[in-house]
VEXDRENBA-526670 format. One line per 10 residues: number of its first residue (from 1); their letters; for each residue x, y, z of C-alpha. Coordinates in nm, 3 decimals, padded with zeros to 5 digits. Layout:
BEGIN
NUM) a) X:Y:Z  ...
END
This chain:
BEGIN
1) mqrknlmmaa) -00.997:-03.569:-00.674  -01.078:-03.253:-00.893  -00.911:-03.063:-00.600  -00.640:-03.301:-00.576  -00.528:-03.268:-00.929  -00.536:-02.910:-00.952  -00.307:-02.937:-00.659  -00.068:-03.182:-00.812  -00.065:-02.961:-01.113  00.031:-02.690:-00.921
11) slfvllsivl) 00.306:-02.876:-00.774  00.447:-02.979:-01.085  00.462:-02.596:-01.227  00.664:-02.509:-00.903  00.888:-02.809:-00.974  00.941:-02.718:-01.362  01.007:-02.385:-01.273  01.318:-02.535:-01.027  01.467:-02.777:-01.277  01.445:-02.461:-01.562
21) gacapaatst) 01.608:-02.236:-01.307  01.900:-02.455:-01.283  01.990:-02.362:-01.693  01.854:-02.099:-01.769  02.063:-01.747:-01.867  02.065:-01.428:-01.659  01.789:-01.162:-01.736  01.717:-00.802:-01.739  01.391:-00.650:-01.839  01.263:-00.336:-01.998
31) pqviretvvv) 01.145:-00.102:-01.672  00.768:-00.160:-01.541  00.600:00.161:-01.452  00.309:-00.044:-01.334  00.301:-00.195:-00.931  00.260:-00.567:-01.086  00.538:-00.848:-01.102  00.535:-00.907:-01.473  00.773:-01.239:-01.562  00.971:-01.139:-01.830
41) aptaipatpa) 01.171:-01.381:-02.094  01.519:-01.397:-01.969  01.786:-01.257:-02.163  02.140:-01.205:-02.013  02.248:-01.003:-01.668  02.566:-00.815:-01.705  02.822:-00.914:-01.456  02.898:-00.626:-01.160  03.268:-00.488:-01.273  03.478:-00.575:-00.970
51) ppagpktlvi) 03.489:-00.287:-00.745  03.852:-00.108:-00.704  04.045:-00.215:-00.397  03.980:-00.085:-00.109  03.583:00.084:-00.122  03.332:-00.190:00.035  03.077:-00.216:-00.220  02.677:-00.326:-00.160  02.510:-00.481:-00.491  02.125:-00.470:-00.492
61) cegqepdsly) 01.961:-00.652:-00.787  01.632:-00.472:-00.835  01.354:-00.661:-01.102  01.261:-00.323:-01.219  01.425:00.051:-01.273  01.259:00.293:-01.123  01.077:00.563:-01.327  01.198:00.873:-01.108  01.334:00.941:-00.825  01.142:01.247:-00.739
71) rygtdmlaaa) 00.921:01.172:-00.452  00.590:01.312:-00.599  00.695:01.194:-00.952  00.673:00.797:-00.865  00.510:00.522:-00.648  00.744:00.262:-00.749  00.877:00.063:-00.489  01.197:00.022:-00.692  01.211:00.405:-00.681  01.135:00.374:-00.294
81) hvqqaiydgp) 01.429:00.166:-00.262  01.705:00.409:-00.378  01.506:00.685:-00.178  01.610:00.529:00.118  01.960:00.542:00.055  01.942:00.922:-00.035  01.707:01.045:00.228  01.655:00.864:00.588  01.319:00.932:00.744  01.195:01.212:00.791
91) idnrtfdfqa) 00.945:00.967:00.997  00.955:00.629:00.957  00.659:00.327:00.997  00.859:00.057:01.141  00.662:-00.241:01.352  00.346:-00.079:01.318  00.394:00.276:01.472  00.577:00.596:01.406  00.946:00.702:01.498  01.097:01.061:01.429
101) iileklpsvd) 01.424:01.026:01.208  01.499:01.360:01.127  01.318:01.524:01.401  01.375:01.552:01.802  01.040:01.336:01.852  00.665:01.335:01.707  00.446:01.597:01.838  00.174:01.513:02.114  -00.124:01.665:02.235  -00.026:01.515:02.599
111) dgdaviapvt) 00.341:01.683:02.542  00.199:02.046:02.467  00.378:02.032:02.121  00.010:01.971:01.991  -00.278:02.194:02.080  -00.627:02.138:02.025  -00.775:02.527:02.077  -01.077:02.721:02.030  -01.105:02.964:01.798  -01.372:03.216:01.670
121) vsegdkildd) -01.488:03.161:01.324  -01.749:03.352:01.089  -01.890:03.389:00.774  -01.710:03.309:00.499  -01.430:03.172:00.711  -01.257:02.845:00.584  -01.385:02.567:00.810  -01.438:02.172:00.789  -01.824:02.095:00.804  -01.947:01.762:00.975
131) agnpvelaag) -01.960:01.617:00.648  -01.568:01.643:00.650  -01.563:01.906:00.343  -01.340:02.187:00.377  -01.564:02.456:00.281  -01.643:02.854:00.326  -01.855:02.890:00.631  -02.249:02.965:00.539  -02.562:03.015:00.685  -02.727:02.697:00.702
141) mtirpagcls) -02.425:02.440:00.713  -02.366:02.131:00.981  -02.034:02.220:01.181  -01.900:02.080:01.486  -01.882:02.352:01.768  -01.601:02.387:02.009  -01.559:02.075:02.202  -01.758:01.814:01.928  -01.578:01.540:01.807  -01.874:01.354:01.606
151) secavtyegg) -02.226:01.408:01.408  -02.420:01.332:01.749  -02.313:01.696:01.881  -02.300:01.868:01.537  -02.547:02.176:01.501  -02.674:02.411:01.194  -02.433:02.744:01.160  -02.735:03.058:01.188  -02.486:03.295:01.130  -02.255:03.506:01.299
161) evemdqlsat) -01.966:03.442:01.540  -01.891:03.097:01.652  -01.635:02.900:01.866  -01.464:02.563:01.674  -01.172:02.347:01.735  -00.857:02.410:01.582  -00.545:02.156:01.557  -00.183:02.233:01.543  00.133:02.075:01.570  00.508:02.172:01.608
171) fkllpgllws) 00.787:01.988:01.465  01.166:02.087:01.553  01.418:01.926:01.331  01.774:01.821:01.494  02.014:02.023:01.479  02.312:02.095:01.244  02.146:01.864:00.973  02.264:01.916:00.619  02.192:01.838:00.240  02.434:01.629:00.055
181) dgepltadds) 02.612:01.941:-00.090  02.695:02.089:00.194  02.416:02.317:00.224  02.203:02.375:00.554  01.907:02.181:00.572  01.669:02.403:00.735  01.249:02.426:00.864  01.231:02.673:00.539  01.295:02.385:00.290  01.006:02.186:00.482
191) vynwevladp) 00.782:02.471:00.399  00.928:02.501:-00.011  00.806:02.160:00.000  00.441:02.239:00.147  00.440:02.518:-00.071  00.531:02.258:-00.374  00.255:01.998:-00.243  -00.008:02.279:-00.241  00.087:02.409:-00.577  -00.220:02.359:-00.873
201) dsttskfltd) 00.058:02.228:-01.092  00.207:01.996:-00.893  00.078:01.604:-00.936  -00.007:01.557:-00.575  -00.321:01.500:-00.337  -00.430:01.819:-00.178  -00.659:01.625:00.097  -00.401:01.770:00.360  -00.332:02.109:00.186  -00.702:02.159:00.145
211) rsasyeatdd) -00.789:02.109:00.535  -00.488:02.311:00.665  -00.478:02.701:00.779  -00.095:02.722:00.750  00.256:02.589:00.747  00.510:02.815:00.847  00.867:02.842:00.944  00.921:02.998:01.327  01.294:02.926:01.343  01.566:02.767:01.136
221) vtavwtgipg) 01.480:02.387:01.281  01.111:02.479:01.358  00.764:02.426:01.148  00.419:02.473:01.250  00.134:02.280:01.111  -00.227:02.424:01.188  -00.532:02.247:01.025  -00.865:02.448:00.929  -01.116:02.495:01.227  -01.315:02.146:01.259
231) yidatyfvnf) -01.019:01.952:01.095  -00.908:01.724:01.413  -00.668:01.513:01.213  -00.629:01.189:01.360  -00.283:01.132:01.283  -00.168:01.501:01.289  00.163:01.404:01.417  00.320:01.316:01.073  00.199:01.597:00.867  00.555:01.716:00.894
241) stplprhqlq) 00.627:01.836:00.495  00.938:01.653:00.409  01.219:01.883:00.318  01.309:01.998:-00.103  01.652:02.187:-00.101  01.482:02.546:-00.164  01.859:02.712:-00.230  01.921:02.485:-00.523  01.546:02.385:-00.711  01.420:02.733:-00.654
251) eelgysaadl) 01.687:02.974:-00.597  01.982:02.838:-00.803  01.771:02.687:-01.094  01.430:02.872:-01.070  01.198:02.566:-01.103  00.840:02.591:-01.078  00.612:02.296:-00.929  00.557:02.158:-01.296  00.937:02.185:-01.386  01.011:01.943:-01.087
261) itaeessrtp) 00.841:01.633:-01.228  01.034:01.631:-01.490  01.423:01.821:-01.414  01.715:01.589:-01.373  01.810:01.786:-01.041  01.501:01.628:-00.879  01.405:01.334:-01.088  01.701:01.166:-01.148  01.989:01.324:-00.915  01.824:01.481:-00.593
271) lgwgpfviqe) 01.988:01.600:-00.326  01.936:01.422:00.001  02.042:01.428:00.363  02.082:01.081:00.380  02.401:00.830:00.422  02.413:00.802:00.042  02.441:01.032:-00.265  02.406:00.942:-00.670  02.701:00.923:-00.842  02.560:00.824:-01.173
281) wiagdriiln) 02.218:00.683:-01.297  02.294:00.446:-01.653  01.948:00.389:-01.783  01.874:00.017:-01.830  02.196:-00.070:-01.604  02.209:00.086:-01.264  02.249:00.333:-01.034  02.560:00.429:-00.826  02.559:00.586:-00.490  02.862:00.698:-00.246
291) ksanyfrase) 02.874:00.763:00.071  02.794:01.082:00.164  03.044:01.257:00.384  02.735:01.518:00.524  02.535:01.213:00.651  02.377:01.355:00.986  02.475:00.983:01.162  02.826:00.968:01.059  02.965:01.013:01.399  02.858:00.663:01.429
301) glpkvdqvif) 03.053:00.519:01.189  02.757:00.454:00.894  02.664:00.402:00.675  02.890:00.074:00.719  02.933:00.075:00.331  03.097:00.283:00.104  02.944:00.261:-00.217  02.576:00.098:-00.312  02.481:-00.028:-00.660  02.138:-00.065:-00.745
311) rftgedpnpv) 02.134:-00.317:-01.055  01.819:-00.351:-01.263  01.818:-00.695:-01.346  01.497:-00.791:-01.488  01.170:-00.970:-01.313  01.261:-01.310:-01.395  01.394:-01.495:-01.083  01.600:-01.767:-01.259  01.902:-01.582:-01.367  01.906:-01.285:-01.043
321) iaaalagecd) 01.901:-01.631:-00.802  02.194:-01.735:-01.047  02.357:-01.432:-01.017  02.346:-01.378:-00.662  02.460:-01.756:-00.571  02.774:-01.646:-00.794  02.828:-01.354:-00.579  02.719:-01.105:-00.826  02.473:-00.969:-00.629  02.449:-00.942:-00.251
331) iidqssglds) 02.063:-00.855:-00.231  01.760:-00.945:-00.453  01.505:-00.733:-00.388  01.094:-00.772:-00.379  01.019:-00.646:-00.729  01.232:-00.944:-00.857  00.947:-01.177:-00.901  01.071:-01.437:-00.640  00.755:-01.597:-00.544  00.721:-01.860:-00.815
341) qaqllielea) 01.074:-01.969:-00.677  00.990:-01.972:-00.315  01.051:-02.378:-00.339  01.393:-02.344:-00.457  01.460:-02.044:-00.213  01.368:-02.299:00.087  01.629:-02.521:-00.021  01.880:-02.287:-00.088  01.842:-02.130:00.267  01.827:-02.493:00.415
351) snqliptfvt) 02.190:-02.503:00.270  02.278:-02.195:00.374  02.325:-02.056:00.009  02.091:-01.752:-00.002  01.899:-01.658:00.289  01.471:-01.566:00.173  01.285:-01.322:00.394  00.936:-01.461:00.370  00.782:-01.164:00.590  00.411:-01.085:00.607
361) gtawehvdfs) 00.348:-00.729:00.633  00.036:-00.514:00.554  -00.060:-00.559:00.200  -00.307:-00.793:00.201  -00.493:-00.988:-00.100  -00.888:-00.967:-00.149  -01.120:-01.045:-00.404  -01.424:-00.773:-00.419  -01.775:-00.845:-00.455  -01.979:-00.574:-00.729
371) iqavpsyerp) -02.191:-00.513:-00.465  -02.331:-00.231:-00.656  -02.214:-00.185:-01.003  -02.281:00.094:-01.223  -02.634:00.071:-01.364  -02.521:00.043:-01.735  -02.344:-00.280:-01.626  -02.621:-00.520:-01.649  -02.608:-00.850:-01.478  -02.811:-01.054:-01.234
381) dffsdvrfrq) -02.809:-00.903:-00.867  -02.578:-01.188:-00.707  -02.381:-00.999:-00.433  -02.624:-00.767:-00.242  -02.724:-01.045:00.004  -02.456:-01.067:00.292  -02.527:-01.466:00.276  -02.436:-01.510:-00.047  -02.092:-01.308:00.052  -02.060:-01.552:00.322
391) afaqclgrqe) -02.100:-01.877:00.153  -01.857:-01.739:-00.115  -01.613:-01.736:00.148  -01.656:-02.045:00.319  -01.622:-02.223:-00.055  -01.281:-02.065:-00.156  -01.073:-02.312:00.013  -00.869:-01.978:00.126  -00.612:-02.251:00.313  -00.539:-02.424:00.081
401) vvdsvlygrs) -00.373:-02.139:-00.140  -00.185:-02.050:00.147  -00.072:-02.404:00.205  00.034:-02.479:-00.174  00.091:-02.144:-00.346  00.264:-01.993:-00.072  00.425:-02.292:00.122  00.281:-02.260:00.413  00.469:-01.892:00.494  00.138:-01.673:00.510
411) ivihsfippe) -00.220:-01.671:00.698  -00.563:-01.648:00.607  -00.686:-01.292:00.765  -01.018:-01.167:00.849  -01.007:-00.803:00.858  -00.849:-00.494:00.661  -00.535:-00.533:00.894  -00.305:-00.837:01.027  -00.372:-00.999:01.359  -00.023:-00.840:01.481
421) hpmyapdltq) -00.156:-00.497:01.445  -00.208:-00.341:01.832  -00.564:-00.248:01.691  -00.678:-00.546:01.534  -01.057:-00.658:01.681  -01.060:-00.936:01.905  -01.395:-01.067:01.841  -01.399:-01.097:01.465  -01.635:-01.321:01.246  -01.382:-01.597:01.068
431) wpddpaagma) -01.546:-01.787:00.788  -01.341:-02.128:00.816  -01.365:-02.310:00.500  -01.681:-02.497:00.502  -01.794:-02.602:00.171  -02.113:-02.800:00.341  -02.220:-02.478:00.552  -02.141:-02.244:00.228  -02.367:-02.470:-00.009  -02.651:-02.463:00.301
441) lleeigwvdd) -02.627:-02.093:00.311  -02.681:-02.113:-00.052  -02.978:-02.352:-00.018  -03.104:-02.073:00.199  -03.083:-01.803:-00.047  -03.276:-02.027:-00.297  -02.940:-02.118:-00.526  -03.090:-02.468:-00.576  -02.900:-02.764:-00.737  -03.165:-02.886:-00.933
451) dgdaatprva) -03.006:-03.153:-01.155  -02.833:-03.281:-00.898  -02.495:-03.263:-01.089  -02.232:-03.108:-00.919  -02.044:-02.984:-01.273  -02.325:-02.759:-01.354  -02.377:-02.456:-01.176  -02.679:-02.383:-00.896  -03.002:-02.245:-01.064  -03.225:-01.918:-00.900
461) qgvanvpdgt) -03.539:-02.068:-00.759  -03.705:-01.775:-00.498  -03.365:-01.539:-00.517  -03.467:-01.217:-00.424  -03.384:-00.958:-00.721  -03.288:-01.291:-00.945  -03.501:-01.440:-01.200  -03.569:-01.840:-01.141  -03.355:-02.049:-01.347  -03.061:-01.771:-01.363
471) plsfkwqstt) -02.776:-02.011:-01.345  -02.501:-01.908:-01.064  -02.208:-01.809:-01.313  -02.045:-01.470:-01.349  -01.682:-01.369:-01.407  -01.383:-01.337:-01.170  -01.085:-01.068:-01.303  -00.746:-00.951:-01.200  -00.386:-00.890:-01.314  -00.196:-01.091:-01.489
481) aqlrvtympi) 00.055:-01.139:-01.226  00.180:-01.495:-01.210  00.075:-01.507:-00.827  -00.278:-01.453:-00.924  -00.242:-01.659:-01.252  -00.135:-01.979:-00.989  -00.429:-01.900:-00.706  -00.705:-01.813:-00.935  -00.769:-02.144:-01.056  -00.773:-02.300:-00.767
491) yqqnlaecgi) -01.021:-02.113:-00.581  -01.246:-02.129:-00.911  -01.227:-02.552:-00.863  -01.341:-02.481:-00.507  -01.640:-02.304:-00.592  -01.728:-02.496:-00.862  -01.787:-02.788:-00.614  -02.044:-02.577:-00.418  -02.220:-02.493:-00.748  -02.044:-02.176:-00.847
501) dvtlgnltag) -01.940:-02.145:-01.216  -01.680:-01.877:-01.249  -01.514:-01.757:-01.526  -01.163:-01.610:-01.515  -01.019:-01.295:-01.688  -00.652:-01.181:-01.645  -00.643:-00.835:-01.771  -00.288:-00.632:-01.788  -00.263:-00.448:-01.460  -00.310:-00.104:-01.685
511) ewfadgpdgp) -00.609:-00.240:-01.767  -00.781:-00.373:-01.501  -00.623:-00.039:-01.230  -00.711:00.214:-01.489  -00.937:00.456:-01.395  -01.332:00.501:-01.408  -01.566:00.499:-01.622  -01.303:00.290:-01.860  -01.136:00.066:-01.621  -01.342:-00.262:-01.481
521) lfgrhydvgs) -01.273:-00.228:-01.135  -01.292:00.150:-01.055  -01.537:00.198:-01.315  -01.731:-00.048:-01.130  -01.856:-00.273:-01.397  -01.717:-00.595:-01.292  -01.843:-00.911:-01.074  -01.591:-01.040:-00.887  -01.199:-00.960:-00.872  -00.863:-00.968:-00.675
531) ftwltgvips) -00.604:-00.751:-00.579  -00.402:-00.599:-00.327  -00.430:-00.324:-00.086  -00.145:-00.165:00.111  -00.292:-00.049:00.462  00.033:00.058:00.648  00.017:00.153:01.034  -00.299:00.323:01.023  -00.605:00.083:00.948  -00.786:00.161:00.659
541) cdlyiseqip) -01.147:00.164:00.731  -01.225:00.463:00.509  -01.196:00.208:00.171  -01.515:00.079:00.205  -01.706:00.417:00.376  -02.003:00.478:00.155  -01.844:00.827:00.036  -01.599:00.622:-00.096  -01.786:00.475:-00.381  -01.637:00.605:-00.711
551) teennwggqn) -01.901:00.766:-00.924  -01.908:01.014:-01.193  -01.945:01.292:-00.914  -01.652:01.225:-00.730  -01.455:01.193:-01.081  -01.421:00.827:-01.000  -01.179:00.896:-00.758  -01.327:00.706:-00.451  -01.183:00.339:-00.317  -01.478:00.158:-00.243
561) nagfvneeyd) -01.508:-00.034:-00.565  -01.742:-00.308:-00.403  -02.008:-00.019:-00.396  -02.025:-00.138:-00.005  -02.317:00.049:00.182  -02.350:00.017:00.562  -02.473:00.323:00.799  -02.320:00.135:01.097  -02.004:00.045:00.941  -01.962:00.432:00.798
571) aacktalgsl) -02.055:00.584:01.152  -01.797:00.350:01.322  -01.503:00.478:01.069  -01.602:00.840:01.084  -01.582:00.811:01.451  -01.206:00.668:01.423  -01.124:00.935:01.163  -01.238:01.190:01.376  -01.075:01.081:01.729  -00.689:01.134:01.760
581) fgtdayvaaq) -00.468:00.854:01.656  -00.416:00.556:01.940  -00.673:00.687:02.175  -00.968:00.474:02.292  -01.226:00.651:02.126  -00.973:00.584:01.817  -00.899:00.199:01.891  -01.263:00.123:01.961  -01.391:00.286:01.670  -01.143:00.086:01.447
591) qeaqrifseq) -01.221:-00.243:01.613  -01.601:-00.214:01.561  -01.551:-00.102:01.177  -01.342:-00.426:01.173  -01.641:-00.614:01.312  -01.854:-00.515:01.086  -01.662:-00.569:00.775  -01.575:-00.933:00.887  -01.958:-00.970:00.905  -02.068:-00.822:00.621
601) lpvvplflrl) -01.787:-00.898:00.388  -01.765:-00.632:00.134  -01.513:-00.792:00.007  -01.321:-01.139:00.101  -00.975:-01.144:00.288  -00.750:-01.384:00.085  -00.411:-01.362:00.251  -00.135:-01.133:00.365  00.132:-01.094:00.065  00.481:-01.177:00.148
611) klaayrpeit) 00.783:-00.926:00.116  00.976:-01.147:-00.045  01.360:-01.081:-00.083  01.662:-01.266:-00.065  02.014:-01.195:00.065  02.366:-01.377:00.080  02.447:-01.517:00.424  02.757:-01.297:00.488  02.519:-00.979:00.457  02.442:-00.845:00.822
621) gfivdptens) 02.181:-00.574:00.926  01.931:-00.665:00.669  01.571:-00.655:00.835  01.238:-00.676:00.628  00.995:-00.468:00.813  00.653:-00.575:00.826  00.504:-00.221:00.801  00.845:-00.060:00.616  00.737:-00.048:00.248  01.084:-00.075:00.143
631) efwnienidk) 01.278:-00.364:00.280  01.609:-00.077:00.261  01.497:00.139:00.516  01.793:00.079:00.727  02.045:00.067:00.441  02.277:00.267:00.657  02.337:-00.067:00.895  02.341:-00.318:00.636  02.721:-00.438:00.635  02.942:-00.699:00.422
641) p) 03.298:-00.832:00.492
END
């Protein structure tokens, strides 16, 4: 009965939202730098001025304003949308695969434009050791000699010369590419970007550059990446360095890597080679882009519209839906908070007034156990016993949330990649919604119902590392995003029916995702907590290897906030990371890692996040892809009457 009451309350909340949506005013909001959707109070959205007669204008309503358009100065989805209009590729990642856009092809060992060759190294040379660290070779180190692709065949270096494998890949640009200012785009622009990536003043990850021996242009259209000896990069074929316009940013303006982070020409009006070029950025209002005369696909009649306007309309979905119905927006993007109006969108779709895109991708919501909290965070050892994690999963009622909160448009998942992924393991352990089985596991561990009262939590009797009489009570934390505020009480009620008492806590995204040691999630001082990972085309088994546990020693930079340690899992994932992408060895190792993950449950996968956008029915060519981050990956093909 309690569960039914909670579902009824959720339904009333949605119904109330629909009613309010019919009479809500239009809205705009302060741009949110954080990556969470935050519903804000509605204010008026200024109407889009009528476009001049003749040019065809596509109006896109964005929930957030980008903080920057410099590719190394932002990670906002709102920025990625605009960048898709400025650039095209260079490499797309659609439908669980990769596609060359401004390259002739992606290099391949099979085709010969990627090569693994033995090279001679000696003491002092930069190499990758068996643990995956870029180091200067010294006696006593464990390394992989030529022909060795795993730790099983690694040897101890004792001095002198030794052969190790070195991987290189050759990338060829399409001929005749131009920047939007008409200057030639060459392989040297790709090298310039590499120099920026490697610069200590650039706010970019140095993971790849630290493991690279060189990146050079051999002619105007050819760039060659070479790894350090021992680094066999599974995804070498995407190591093309995205071009930056050297002629403008360095030769004309003299900018340093640090300057590029804030410079107008790189952060607000960057040159590109794509279908559109920025005409104007009106802060707090819109970005206007016009068709580029120098787009390399212009001969195909692309882009199909003459102008694109990205309007910043805020994260309250009610007024922006009204604006779209009035013809003031052609497309509403993912960042506009449409999740809370899913039922209304379904009704509008039925009457052909607005078409929503309920697309599941690779972003997955999960709840994480703090299996190993930092020593200073004192609490009972609830989570180290895998049986408890399995019981928790069976008591959650995951399908209920998919059906009630996501209107059945998503699925419960059992791995860190979706079942549509070609590398999805076929024989995963699946934990169904089965409270009786969950409670039986709790009894087996020693969590007993000592008073026969379902309203009180179970207590410990003989639970390993937990004092007898300890109540089964802890906190579940996450952000204030509306989706989480809605689903967390449902899970809380379902867990309570199994005798697991959970207190909810919702923090701002800035607080929840703060770096360790201060942030609770990545500082590892929490009980359980939920958030989203975006894994993309490449399965992210490395999220849960033991070396990724955030610690003071790695400057709290790891991603395994659960503190999960499993030797078999580490071995499987590292085998994948040391194999070439797509090979039998790579796929087998990724699938083995998934099998261990699904049984051991360092985290419980909840559901796939929806890519929920909407568009007017007359719009054509708008395709939301499961693995492309932005829904505007093919903006050049979007058209309107």
